[in-house]
N, C-alpha and C positions, 0 to 999 in steps of 0.2 A: 198452588200454584200464585206468582209472587210481583205485591198489589202493587207496587212502585221498582221503578229504575232501583232505589237507595234499597233497597229490598234485594229484590234482584242480585247486585252487585255483592250484598252481600253474600247473598250464599253462593252465589256467581263463586266466592273467594278460597275456595275450599285447604289449599296450602298457607291460607295468615300468610301471606307477602302486603297484606293495607294493615295490615292489624293493626299496627301506632295511627294509621292518619285516623282511621272507620273511629278509633280509638277517642282520639282527641277530639274525631266531631258528635260524637256521643257523647265524654262529656260539657260539649258547648254547648249542646242543645241540652243537655239536662240544671245545667248551671241556669243557663237563655228560660228553660217554664221556673223555676224555682225566685226565679225576678220579678213573673210578673200572679208569682202566686201571691207575692205582699210579706214586706219584712219581718225577719225570720222573726217569732218566737207572736208575730199577730194574733188573736183572741179569734182571728176568721180562718186564717191558714192550720196549719201542718203540717210542717212540712219532712217529710221521712225522706229518712235514709239511703244506700248507695246499702248495699253487700262490699264489705270491704276488704282487701283482695291482700 
C-alpha cells in the first residue's frame, strides 16, 4: 500500500501519461537533495551519480 499521495499517483499512472512531468519533478528533488549535502568535492559529502539512460 502506498505511503504517500505522490507514491499512489505514480503507481496509478500505469499508462505513463505523466512520465515527463514526473521525471522533471524527481530530477528537481534529486538536485535539491544534492545542494543540501554541500558543494561537490567537499570532504564531508559524496555526491552519488544516478544511472545514465
